[in-house]
N, C-alpha and C positions, 0 to 999 in steps of 0.2 A: 566452640560455643560453650559458654559456661555461665554460671551465676555471677552476677556483678554486684557492685555495691548499690546499684539501683534497687529500690524496694518495689516489689510487686504490688499492684493496686489491690486494695482490700475493699470489696464491694459492700455497701450497706446491706444489712439484713432487715427486711421489712416483711414479717411473716404474713402470708395470705393463705387461708384455709380453702381448699378445693374439695368439695364433697361429691361423692358419686357412689351409688350402690352401698350405702352405709359405711363407705371407706373415706377416710379423711387424709389428704396429702397436704403437707405444709410446703409452700413454695416461698422461700426467703427472697427470691430475686424476681418475682413477678413484676415488680416496678420497672424493669428494663424494657417492657413492651411499649412500643409507640404505634399509634395509628399512622396510616399513610398521610393523613392531613397534617399530623404533627411533624412528620419527617420532612414534608415539602413546604411547610409554612415559612413565610419570610421572617416572621417574628416568632421566636421560640418561647414557649411557656416554660415554667420552672421544671416540670418533669422532663420535657424534651432536652432542656439544657443539661440536666443532671445525667441523662443517659448518654448524650453526646460527649460530655466531659469524661464520663467513665470510659467510653470506647476510645477516646483520644488518649487517656491515661494508659490504657492497655497498649495502644499503638506506640506510645512513647517508651513504655517498658520493653516492648518488642525491639524497638530501635536500640535501646541500651544493651540488651542481652546480645544482640547480633552485630553490634558495632565493630567488633574485632574481625568479623568475617566479611565486611562490606566490600573491601577491595577485591577479595576473591570472588564474591558474588558478581561484581561488575565484570571481572575477567571471565567468569563462567558465562554470563550473558553474551559477551562478545564472542566467546568460543562457539556458543550455540548459533548465534546470528551468523557467524562466519561459515556455517555449514549450509545455509539456505541460499538459494539463488534469489537475490533481491529483486531482480527484474524478470521475474518468472511469469509464465502465462499458462492458462489451461489449454487443453486440446480443443479446438473449435468443434462444435457440434452443429448439425444442420437441423433447422426447424422452419418449415413453411417458407422455404426459399432463401433464408438467411443463415449464415454461419455465425454463431454466437460464441464469444470467448470472454474470459475474465483474466486480467493481467495486473501485475504490480510493477511499479517503477521504483528504482533504487532509492532507498532512504525514506520511502513513504509507507505509512501504516496501513492504508486501506486500498481496496481493489478499484479498478476501473473496468466497467462493463461496456463492451462494444460489440458491433456486428459488421458483417460484410455481405453484400448482396451477391448471391449465386456462386461466387468463387472466392478463394482465399487471396487472390491477387487484386480484388476490388478495393476501393477506397474504404478506409476504416471510418465507421460512424460511431462516435462515442455516445453511449446512452446515458451513463451516470459515472461521474468521477467522484467517488465517495470521499476522497481526500479534501476536495473543495466543499462538499456538503457537510463534512464533519468539523469544519473550522469553527472554533469557539465552543465546542462541546467536549467535556471530559469523557463522555461515553457517546458512541454513535453506532447504531446498527441499521443497515439497510437490508431489507428483505422483501419477499413477496413479489419479485419482479414478474410481470405478467403482460405479455404483448398481445394486442388485439388481433383477431383473425386477419384483418387487412394490413397488419404490420405498421399502422400509423400512430397508434396510441399505446401507452404503457401505464399500468397501475404499479405503484411502488409503495412500500411501507417503511416507516422509520420509527425507531425507538431511541430516545435520548436520555432515558432514565434507567433502563435496564430492568424494567419490570415486565417486559414482554407484552406491553400494551401499546400496540402500534397505531400510528396515524396512517391512513390511506390517502394517497393523492394520485392524480392522473397527469401524465405528461404527454404533450403532443410531440411526437418524435420527428415530425416534419418541420415544425417551427421552433421547437425547443421550449415552447411555453408550458409552464406548469399551471394548471387550472386552479382557481382560488379555492374551490371546495375542498374541505378537509373532513374526513370521516374519522372520528376519535374512537379509542378504546376497542380496537379490533384485534383479531389474531394475527393479522398481517397477510393472510391469504385472500385470494379473490378469484373469480371465474368470469370470463367473458361469455356472453351469449353470442350466437353467430351473426347478430345484427350489427356488431361493432359499436353499439351504444349502450348496451345493458350489461351491468356487472352485478354479481352476487357476492356478498361478503358476510363474515361472521363477527358478531359483537360479543364482548365479554360482559359478565356481571361485574359492575365496578368495584364491588366489595370482595367477592370470592374469586374473581377472575375466571370463573367457569365460562366456557364457550356456550352461550345460551340462546342466541337468536341469529337467524339468517335474514338478511335484508336484500332488496333489489333496488339498485340505483340506476337511473337513466341519465346519460350525459345531457347537460344543459338544464337540468332541474335542480332545485335546492336539495341538499341532503336532508333537510327537515321533512321533505315529501317522500323520502325513501319508504318503500313498502315492506313491512314485515311479512315474510312468507313462511316462516317457521319459528316456533318458540319451543325449546326443549325444557319442559316443566319438571321433569324428574331430576331432582338434585344430585342423583348419583350418575347422571349421564352428561356428556358433553356433545357438541355438534360441530359439523364442518360442512363445507361445500366443495365439490370437485367436478372435474369434467372428464368424461371417458376419453381414452387415447384415440378413439375413433372420431372424436369431436362431435358425435351425434347426440350425446346425452349430458345433461347436468344432473349431478347426483348429490343429494343431501344425505349425509351419514350421521347417525347418532351412535354413541359408543359408551360402554362402561367396561370394567375389567373383564366381565364374563358374558356380555351380551352386546349385540349390535343390531342396527336397523337401518334400512336405506329406503329412499324414495327418489323418484326421478321425473324429469320432463325432457322433451326434445329440445336441444340447444337452439333450434330454429324458432321455437315458440316460447320465449321467455316469460310470457304472462299467463301461460296455462297453469292449471292446478297440478300440483305434484301427485304422482301415483305411488302408493305404498308398494314396495317390492316384496317384502315379507315382514309381518309384524314382529316386534321384539318378543323374545322368549328368554327366560333366564337360562344360561348355559348354552345358548345358541349364538355362535359368532359366525359372521360371514362378511366378505367384501366382494365387490362386483366389478367386472370389466365387460366391455361390449365387443362383439365380433360378429358381423353379418346379421343373421336372423336370431342370434342367441346372446344371452348374457352368460358369462362364465363366473363361477362362484367359488372362492376359496373359503372352506367352511369346516367346522367340527361336527356337522349334522350326523346323527346316528352314532353318537359316541365316538366319533373319529378324533381321538385325542391328539394325534399328530397332524390333523387336518388332511383334507383331500380336495380334489378339484371336481366340480360338478358343472352342469350347464342346464339352461332352460330356455324355452322360447321367449322372445321379447314380448309376446302376447299373453304369457301365462307364467308369472314369476313366483307364485306361492310355492313353498317348499315341497309340497306333494308332487310337483311337476319336475323337480330337479332329478337329474340322472348323472351317474358317475362318469367322469372322464379319466381321472387318475384316482384309483381307489386308495383307501387308507392303508398305511403300512405301519406295523408295530415298531419297526426299527428305523424309520426314516421320517423326519419332520419336514413337511412341505411348508417352507417359509414364505415363498412369494412366487409369482408367475408373471410373464410378460407375453403379450400377444403380438405377433407379426403376421404379415400376409400369408406366408407359407409355413411358418413355424410357431410352435408353442414352446416357450422357454420356461423351464422350471428351476427354481432355486431351492435346493434341498439340503438337509443336514443329516449325516449318518455317522455314528460313533464320534460325534463332536466336530467332524470336518464338513465344511460347507462345499456343495457341489453344484455345478451348472449343467443342466440336462437339456438337450434339444430333441424335440419330437415334431416331425413334419405332419401337417394336417392330412396328407394322403397316406400316412402310416408306412412310408417306405424308409424312413430314417428315424432312429431313436438311439442317441448316444450321449456320452458325458465328455466334458472337457477333461483332459488328463492333468492332474496336479501331483507332483512328486514329493513335495516336502511334507514333513510330519506335522507341522503346524503352520498355517497360512491363513490369509483372508482373501476371498475372491467375491466380487460383487458385480452384478449387472449394473451398468452405469450410463446415465444420460442417453436414453434411446427414445426421443420423442416421435421419430418417424415410424409409420406403420408399414408402408410399402417399400421394404428394403430387405436385402439378404444379409446385410451387415449388422452385427450386434457389437456394442462396445461394452467391455468389462474391465475391471481393475484387478490387479493381482499384486500382493506383497506378502512378506512374512517377517518374522523377527529379524532375519538376516538379509532379506532381499528388499531393496527400496521399491517403491510403488511404480507399477507400469500401467499405462492406459493402452489397451489392446483392441483393435478392430478385428472381428472374426467373421469370416464368410460362412454362414450356416450351411450353404450348399456344397461348396468346394472344400470346406474345413481348413482353409488357409487363414493364417493370422498375420496381422501387421502391427508391430509395436509402434504406436503413435508417439509415445513419450515415455522415457524412463526418468524417474526422479533423480536429480543430480544432488550428490552430497559433496559440497565444496570443501576446501581446506586441504585437500591432497592427502589426507591420512586414512580415509575410509577404504577398506578392502573387505568385502563380505566374507572372504576366506579366513579372516581373522576372528570370526565369531562362530560359536557353536550354539545350536538350538536343538532342543529335544523335548519330548513329552514323557512324563513319568506319571504313575498312578499311585495315589495315596489311598489307604483304606480307612474309611470313616468308622466311627465307633459302632454304627449299626450295620457295618459290613459293605456299604456302598463304595464303589471305586470312584475316586475324584481325580480328574485330570489336572496336572500342573504343567504348564508350558514354560520352559526355562530358556534363557539366553544369557551368554556370558562370553568374555574374551577368551580366546584359546589359551592365553598365557595365565589365566586365572586358575589357581589351584583350589580345588573344592575340599575344604576341611572345616573344622570348627572355628577357625579364625576368619573365614570368608564372609564379608558383609553381603547381605542378601535383602532385597526389597521385595516383599510379597504384596501383590495388589489383587483386589477383587471388587466386585460390585454386588451381584447376587440378589437382584430384585426386578420385578416387573417383567420377568421373562427375557430381559435384555442380555444378550451374550456378547461380551467384549471380544472383539476380533484379535487374533494373534498377529498384530500388524507391526510394521516398521516404524521406528521413531528416530529422527536425527538427534533430538535432544537427549534421548536415553543413552546415546553413545558416550555422553559425558560421565555417566555412572559406570558403564561397562568398561570404558578405557581406564578407569581408576580402580578396577578390581571388584566392582559390584556384580552380583548375579541378580537378574530380574526374573521374578516368578509370578506368572499370572495363574491364579487358582480359579478353576471353572466350577465353582461351588453351586449348590442347589439354590434356586431362586432365579437362575438363568435358564435358558433352553438348550444348553450345550449338548445334553444327552436326550433331547426331546421335550415335549410338553410336560410329561410327568416329572421331569427334573425341576421344572418351574413349580408345578402344583405341590411338590414335596418341600418347597421352601417358601411358603407364604401362609397367611392366616394362622391357624393353630399348629402349623408345622414350621413356622418362621425360624425357630431356634436351630433347625437343621442347617440354615445358612451360616450361623455363627459357629456351630459345632464343626461344620466342614472346614471352615477357615482355620480354626484352632487345630484340628486334626491334620490339616496340611502342614501347618507350622511344626507340629510335633514330628511329622514324617521327615521334613527337611532337616530338623535337628538330629533325629535319631539316625539318619543316613548320612550324616557328616557333610551336608551341604553348607551348614552354618551352625551357630549356637545362639543361645539367648542374648549373649553380649553383643552379637553382631546381626541380629535379626530385626528388621524394620517392617512396618506395615503401613499401607496407605489406602485410602478410599475416600470417595466424595459423594455428597448428597445421601442417598440411601446406603452407599458404601461408607459414608461417614457414620451412619448408624451402626454399621458393621464394626467399625473401629471402636466406637463407644462400648459396644456389647462385649467384644473380645477382651478389652482391658479391664472390664469389670469381672469377667469370668477367669481369665488367665493372664494377669498383667506381667507375671514373672517370665513369660516367654519372649518379651520384646524389649529391645533397648530404646526404640524410638517409634513414634506414631505421627503420621500426618493425616489429619482429618479435615478435609476440604468441604466447606458449606454443609456441615454434618446435620443430619436429621436426628436429633438426640433427645428432644423433649416429646416423645411419641404420644404419651397419654394426653398431655395437655392439648396438643395440636389436634388429635383425633376426636376429642370431645368438644372442640370449638368449631362449629359449622360456619363461622364467619371467616375463618382463615382460608386463604386460597388453597384449592385442591382437596380439602378435607373430605367432603362428601363423596367425591369420586374415587377415594382411596379405600372405602370400606371393604371392597372385595379383594384388596391387596393385603391389608393388615388386620382387618376385622373391625366391626363396629363396636366401639366401647360402650355404647348405650346398652348393649347386651352384656350382662354381668360376666359371662364366661370369657368373652373377648377382652373385657376391661382388665380382668385379673391376669390374663395371659400376657397382654401387652405390657402391663405394669411390671411383670416379672422379668422382662428384658430391657425395658426402656432405659437407655444409658443414664439420663438425668436422674431418674428415680432410684437408680441402683448404685450411685456413687457412695462409697463408704470409706472409713478411715483405714487406709492401707497404702502401700507403696505402688505408684504408677510409673510407667515409662516416661522418658523424655517426650514432650508433645509440642507440636506446632498445629494450631487450629486456625483456619482461615474462613472468612465470611465476607459477604457484601452487604452494605447497609440497605440497599434497595432490593435485596433478594425477595422475589415473590413466591418462590417454591419452598425454600427453607428460610424462614424469617431469621434475621440476624440475631434476634434475642435468644434463640435456641443455643447456638454455640457460646454466646456471651454468658448466659446463665450457667451453662455447663462448666465453663472454665472457672467462673466464680466459685461454684460449689466444689469443684476439684481442688482449687487452691485452698479452700477453707478446710477440707477434710484429709487431703493426702498427707502421708507421713514421711515422704521421701524429700530429698533435696534436688531432684531432677528438674530439668528445664520444663517450664510450662508457659507458653507464649501464645497470645491471641493477636492476629492481625486482621483488622477490618478495613476493607477498601471502601471508603466513604462515598465513592462515586459509582460503584457498580452493583450488579445483582448476581444471580445464580451462576451465570456463565463466566464471570470474571471480566477482565479487561477486553475491550472491543478491538483495539489495534493489534496487529500481528506482533509487533515488537514488545508492546506492553505485556502481552500474554507470555512471551518468552521470558520476560523479567520475572513473572510469577513462577515459572518453572525453575529458573535459576535460584529464586528464593527457596523453593522447596528442596532442591538438590543440595544447596549449600547447607541447609539444616542437617541433612543426612551425612554429608561428607565431613562436616565439622564434628559430628559425634564420633566419626571414625578417624578423626585427625588426618584427613586427606585433603587439606586445603592447599593443594599444590597443582602444578600443571600436569598434563598427561605425560606419563613416562614414555 
């Protein structure tokens, strides 16, 4: 991949002054912003046409720069596709008398959802064939499948634009009829009351896309008569509705970054007034489950930074009545819990490693599942049944393909229900090495880096290495297996996942120390990991690459402004790079709910801190690495104009001759392509960029 005779697009500069706190920023590319109405309009106005023309010019330039690698990219896609089992199926799980599964047919992009009554030998009943439903759409997402208690009806949600604004519809599973009523602009989720005719659902604000209202719909009545049962008026909160695993309660939740609130009704009485569980308080988070005569609460009450488990009577839910079940621990993060008839199951994280713990209600048993690898991912998985001794969990690692395992909590016997198949005949887990190393950050903190590479790869200054991270919202990226990543590992790349601050890898404090006025720790950690890898001869700046998406794309923008000399190439996917402009514009989706993650720039201290690292605001005249930037035209989480403006500014100011290309998928949003093969093509695109910079456009040795 190299510069061609094709000329890079030069975006017009139309200066717009943006004033805040006596500070003036000049945005030369503000004109690239379009409203949803402009994007979806059948007739384009002049501004819309100008923006689309520019994005298409960038796409044409991307095609010109990458033309020489197209054949390899196609081969790489086929290689990745050749590893997956095209006619694959999930392990069936039982719910309310039926076994449900999801399967794919060879050559088809989308899943088929089906069920069988009582046993796996029964006749298959196809619920939804998404391949047929998606015909005629460039993008199609089916979600929110929710079967009624009597098993006769299903609510389902569809998104054909990729803005995560779902249409809700209801299908009669006995007749196949899809009822004519369509509920627009929802989150996609829904809850059935126990009467089999009432559903609750969440609507979004049409402008900000904030989850704002809960409605009640009764079958056979017009959607125009749906009753609003809750309106979340605080613009920093969102709302949702769910049902307890016991099926006894319907719960409305309200949430912000640092505070939550719940209210509930009995699922048998859908028209009753909701009862407040515990009123919201800043810095009080809690989530609720039901068992018997108690509610169980995962909470940070009483400064339980790493969370603890409490319980209270169903008749006295205020926090002064809560009592400890699992006390707070300084060294262990309590991430989640599941309730079964005879066991409480806890998902914990200690020293970065996630653990599954079983504790019987009669206190006769309390033990952990044993995991032996140094870096792995284990998760409790698809357990809708309450009255069972069997729990299902998944396990995989950088070198071990995913397994779905049924575990008997009483006998402690396990049965592997399915092991992920890696086709093609070349994969052998013994050919790969995985390990965890610890870098020292500039402030003395230890940062875990999990590495995987082929056993024949020599680690030295000439070794190509891809460093990946996210580092926001407390989300911890699992150390999980990837069939597509093998295409890099088998060509001599090392993959390094840096567990930087902003995640919860080392507990809740690890997150708190990487947000708000500590956000720069996230960027410093990543850079310090890069320096560690270079200093310890895992790679060198000529062969070090970095990749991140969304908030991880912000990370990419920050590190290349701070230390561009460390990296040969960067992939920034749907990057959140115009942080100041987005966070001062309350009309943009997600903004108000993000104040407790990034800070509210209406406060002058936060404004100047955010501005000091915002990638778009800190582009300057210097040399930058080779860069591939990707976005989706319909992205509702990071608007396409952020990466488009960023690339235009980089191209105007950078002093190097390195590759800078922007690819906009004009049909998709934040999550990329909806079909499984189309998403593989996007991965092949990204890996081709890396391999071309390393001159490794060849087959696996």
